[in-house]
C-alpha positions as CSV (number, residue, x, y, z in Angstrom):
1,X,-3.9,78.0,-127.9
2,X,-2.1,81.1,-126.8
3,X,-1.7,81.9,-123.1
4,X,-4.0,84.9,-123.4
5,X,-6.7,82.6,-125.0
6,X,-6.3,80.1,-122.1
7,X,-6.8,82.9,-119.5
8,X,-10.0,84.2,-121.3
9,X,-11.4,80.7,-121.9
10,X,-14.8,80.2,-120.3
11,X,-15.3,83.8,-119.3
12,X,-18.4,85.9,-119.7
13,X,-17.8,89.5,-120.8
14,X,-20.2,92.5,-120.8
15,X,-19.4,95.3,-123.2
16,X,-21.5,98.5,-123.1
17,X,-21.8,100.7,-126.2
18,X,-21.1,97.6,-128.3
19,X,-23.1,98.6,-131.4
20,X,-20.2,100.6,-133.0
21,X,-16.7,102.0,-132.6
22,X,-14.5,100.7,-129.8
23,X,-17.2,98.6,-128.2
24,X,-17.9,96.7,-131.4
25,X,-14.2,96.2,-132.0
26,X,-13.7,94.9,-128.5
27,X,-16.4,92.3,-129.1
28,X,-14.8,91.0,-132.2
29,X,-11.3,91.1,-130.7
30,X,-12.3,89.0,-127.6
31,X,-14.0,86.5,-129.9
32,X,-11.0,86.2,-132.2
33,X,-8.6,85.9,-129.3
34,X,-10.6,83.1,-127.6
35,X,-12.9,81.6,-130.3
36,X,-13.5,78.2,-128.6
37,X,-15.2,79.0,-125.3
38,X,-16.4,82.5,-124.5
39,X,-19.7,84.3,-123.8
40,X,-20.3,87.9,-124.8
41,X,-23.1,90.1,-123.5
42,X,-23.3,93.1,-125.9
43,X,-25.3,96.1,-124.8
44,X,-26.4,99.3,-126.6
45,X,-29.5,101.2,-127.5
46,X,-29.5,99.8,-131.1
47,X,-30.7,96.3,-130.6
48,X,-31.0,95.5,-134.3
49,X,-27.4,96.4,-134.9
50,X,-26.3,94.3,-131.9
51,X,-28.2,91.3,-133.4
52,X,-26.3,91.7,-136.6
53,X,-23.0,91.9,-134.8
54,X,-23.9,88.8,-132.8
55,X,-24.6,86.8,-136.0
56,X,-21.3,87.9,-137.5
57,X,-19.3,86.9,-134.4
58,X,-21.0,83.6,-134.0
59,X,-20.5,82.9,-137.7
60,X,-16.8,83.6,-137.4
61,X,-16.1,82.0,-134.0
62,X,-18.2,78.9,-133.5
63,X,-17.4,78.5,-129.8
64,X,-18.5,82.0,-128.8
65,X,-22.0,82.6,-127.6
66,X,-23.3,86.2,-127.9
67,X,-26.3,87.8,-126.1
68,X,-27.4,91.1,-127.5
69,X,-29.2,93.2,-124.9
70,X,-31.0,96.6,-125.5
71,X,-29.7,98.8,-122.7
72,X,-29.4,102.6,-122.3
73,X,-26.8,103.0,-119.5
74,X,-28.1,106.5,-118.8
75,X,-31.4,104.9,-117.7
76,X,-30.8,104.0,-114.0
77,X,-33.9,101.7,-114.0
78,X,-32.7,99.7,-117.0
79,X,-29.2,99.3,-115.4
80,X,-30.7,98.2,-112.1
81,X,-32.6,95.4,-113.8
82,X,-29.8,94.4,-116.1
83,X,-28.1,91.5,-114.1
84,X,-31.4,90.1,-112.9
85,X,-32.7,89.9,-116.4
86,X,-29.7,88.0,-117.8
87,X,-30.3,84.3,-118.7
88,X,-28.7,81.9,-116.2
89,X,-25.8,80.9,-118.5
90,X,-24.8,84.6,-118.8
91,X,-25.2,85.8,-115.2
92,X,-21.8,84.8,-113.9
93,X,-20.0,87.8,-115.5
94,X,-16.2,87.9,-115.3
95,X,-15.3,91.1,-117.2
96,X,-17.1,94.4,-117.5
97,X,-16.0,96.8,-120.3
98,X,-17.5,100.2,-119.5
99,X,-17.2,101.6,-123.0
100,X,-20.5,103.5,-123.6
101,X,-19.9,107.2,-123.8
102,X,-20.5,110.3,-126.0
103,X,-19.8,114.0,-126.5
104,X,-22.2,116.6,-127.6
105,X,-21.0,119.8,-129.4
106,X,-18.0,122.0,-128.8
107,X,-19.8,125.0,-127.3
108,X,-18.0,127.0,-124.6
109,X,-19.6,128.4,-121.4
110,X,-22.0,130.1,-121.1
111,X,-23.5,128.6,-124.3
112,X,-23.5,124.9,-123.3
113,X,-27.0,123.5,-123.2
114,X,-28.4,121.9,-120.1
115,X,-29.6,119.0,-122.2
116,X,-26.1,118.3,-123.5
117,X,-24.6,118.5,-120.0
118,X,-27.2,116.1,-118.6
119,X,-26.7,113.7,-121.5
120,X,-23.0,113.5,-121.2
121,X,-22.9,113.1,-117.4
122,X,-25.7,110.6,-117.3
123,X,-24.1,108.4,-119.9
124,X,-20.3,108.9,-119.4
125,X,-20.3,109.1,-115.6
126,X,-23.5,108.0,-113.9
127,X,-24.1,105.2,-116.4
128,X,-20.6,103.8,-115.9
129,X,-20.8,104.0,-112.1
130,X,-24.2,102.3,-112.1
131,X,-23.0,99.5,-114.4
132,X,-20.0,99.0,-112.1
133,X,-22.2,98.8,-109.0
134,X,-24.5,96.4,-110.8
135,X,-21.7,93.9,-111.6
136,X,-19.5,94.3,-108.6
137,X,-21.6,92.0,-106.3
138,X,-21.0,89.2,-108.8
139,X,-17.3,89.8,-108.8
140,X,-17.1,90.0,-105.0
141,X,-19.1,86.9,-104.4
142,X,-16.3,84.7,-105.8
143,X,-14.4,82.9,-103.1
144,X,-12.0,83.4,-101.5
145,X,-11.5,87.1,-102.1
146,X,-13.5,88.0,-105.3
147,X,-12.4,88.1,-108.9
148,X,-13.2,90.0,-112.0
149,X,-12.1,92.8,-114.3
150,X,-13.6,96.3,-114.5
151,X,-12.2,98.0,-117.6
152,X,-13.2,101.6,-118.0
153,X,-12.7,103.4,-121.4
154,X,-11.6,106.9,-120.4
155,X,-9.9,109.5,-122.6
156,X,-6.9,111.8,-122.8
157,X,-9.6,114.4,-122.2
158,X,-9.8,113.2,-118.6
159,X,-6.1,114.1,-118.1
160,X,-5.9,117.3,-120.1
161,X,-8.8,119.6,-120.4
162,X,-9.1,121.6,-123.7
163,X,-11.1,124.4,-125.1
164,X,-14.5,123.5,-126.4
165,X,-14.6,120.2,-124.4
166,X,-15.2,121.4,-120.9
167,X,-18.1,119.1,-120.1
168,X,-16.8,116.1,-121.9
169,X,-13.4,116.6,-120.2
170,X,-15.1,116.9,-116.9
171,X,-17.0,113.6,-117.4
172,X,-13.8,111.8,-118.3
173,X,-11.9,113.3,-115.3
174,X,-14.8,112.0,-113.2
175,X,-14.3,108.5,-114.7
176,X,-10.6,108.7,-113.9
177,X,-11.2,109.7,-110.3
178,X,-13.9,107.0,-109.8
179,X,-11.6,104.4,-111.3
180,X,-8.7,105.3,-109.1
181,X,-10.9,105.4,-106.0
182,X,-12.5,102.0,-106.5
183,X,-9.0,100.5,-107.3
184,X,-8.1,101.6,-103.8
185,X,-11.3,100.5,-102.3
186,X,-11.0,97.0,-103.8
187,X,-7.3,96.5,-102.9
188,X,-8.1,93.6,-100.5
189,X,-9.9,91.7,-103.3
190,X,-8.7,90.1,-106.5
191,X,-10.9,92.4,-108.6
192,X,-8.8,94.3,-111.1
193,X,-9.6,97.9,-112.0
194,X,-8.3,99.1,-115.3
195,X,-8.5,102.3,-117.3
196,X,-7.7,102.6,-121.0
197,X,-7.3,106.3,-122.1
198,X,-7.2,106.7,-125.9
199,X,-6.1,109.8,-127.7
200,X,-7.6,110.7,-131.1
201,X,-9.7,107.8,-132.4
202,X,-11.8,107.9,-135.6
203,X,-15.3,106.5,-134.8
204,X,-18.9,107.7,-135.0
205,X,-17.9,109.7,-131.9
206,X,-17.2,112.9,-133.9
207,X,-20.4,112.5,-136.0
208,X,-22.3,112.5,-132.7
209,X,-20.3,115.5,-131.4
210,X,-21.2,117.5,-134.5
211,X,-24.8,116.4,-134.4
212,X,-24.7,114.3,-137.6
213,X,-22.5,116.7,-139.7
214,X,-20.3,114.1,-141.3
215,X,-18.3,116.6,-143.3
216,X,-17.4,118.5,-140.2
217,X,-16.5,115.3,-138.4
218,X,-14.3,114.2,-141.3
219,X,-12.3,117.4,-141.1
220,X,-11.2,116.5,-137.6
221,X,-9.0,113.8,-139.1
222,X,-7.6,115.7,-142.1
223,X,-3.8,115.4,-142.3
224,X,-3.5,112.8,-139.5
225,X,-3.8,109.1,-139.1
226,X,-5.9,108.6,-135.9
227,X,-6.2,105.4,-133.9
228,X,-8.8,103.0,-135.1
229,X,-11.3,101.3,-132.8
230,X,-9.4,98.1,-133.4
231,X,-6.2,99.7,-132.0
232,X,-8.0,100.4,-128.7
233,X,-9.7,97.0,-128.6
234,X,-6.4,95.2,-128.8
235,X,-5.2,97.1,-125.7
236,X,-8.4,96.2,-123.9
237,X,-8.2,92.5,-124.7
238,X,-4.4,92.5,-123.8
239,X,-5.3,94.0,-120.4
240,X,-8.0,91.4,-119.7
241,X,-5.7,88.6,-120.9
242,X,-2.9,89.2,-118.3
243,X,-2.2,86.7,-115.6
244,X,-4.6,87.3,-112.7
245,X,-1.9,88.9,-110.5
246,X,-1.0,91.4,-113.2
247,X,-3.0,94.7,-113.4
248,X,-2.5,97.0,-116.3
249,X,-4.0,99.7,-114.2
250,X,-3.5,102.7,-116.5
251,X,-2.8,102.9,-120.2
252,X,-2.6,106.1,-122.4
253,X,-2.8,105.2,-126.1
254,X,-1.8,107.8,-128.7
255,X,-1.6,107.7,-132.5
256,X,1.9,108.6,-133.6
257,X,1.1,112.2,-134.6
258,X,-0.2,113.1,-131.1
259,X,1.8,113.9,-128.0
260,X,-0.9,115.5,-125.8
261,X,-4.6,116.4,-126.0
262,X,-3.9,119.4,-128.1
263,X,-0.4,118.7,-129.4
264,X,-0.6,117.1,-132.8
265,X,1.3,117.3,-136.1
266,X,-0.9,117.6,-139.1
267,X,0.4,117.2,-142.6
268,X,-0.7,119.8,-145.1
269,X,-3.9,118.8,-147.0
270,X,-3.6,119.7,-150.7
């Protein structure tokens, strides 16, 4: 067994937005890294998809137990009841991967809809904060000075705003500020606070951004080789699998064609 697998052995991991993309890949990567003794709590709004993922993981990694939970992180009441409704064997959570997030449209001010603003902030910011607050008491209750990992999936958008992304960029900047703040607030504990900021990743994300227009979403990736969800998942699991005293606090992950939020080299598409 690898040293990373030994450190993850016996842990319970909550992943939000686990029905697709980075969240789904994180679930499989945790299971493959520590297939002998691990518990995964996978949350998303699409419970049927989560159940399929759970069956696939348990079929591949016999020592992994998977609990699919229908959860909309933008719903404060659902988040408030989340920990209390977990079965006893899944309540002692060790790692929270705050992955749920989305972007709606590329409209610029003053043409951004109030509904899109509310959806992005309630999911990307408020949902992440509420999930963190829901799990932190479990982490802090561990003697002598608490233990656990909060891993927030941010974005290059939180570091570099760009045209057509003002609200999404603002939400990810808020995540970054929240992450940095709670790392300082928890410094006297053994709770690790980690942020992983991907650059361009090809997931359902762009389909959602363009409101189901798959052709338009596909054009976003013409002439480039973006990150895959698996690329990001490997960084997440690596961060969680470090020795307890090691905090991979801040990671920026680009595909090779990208140097900044808006600096990319695209090959000509014939």
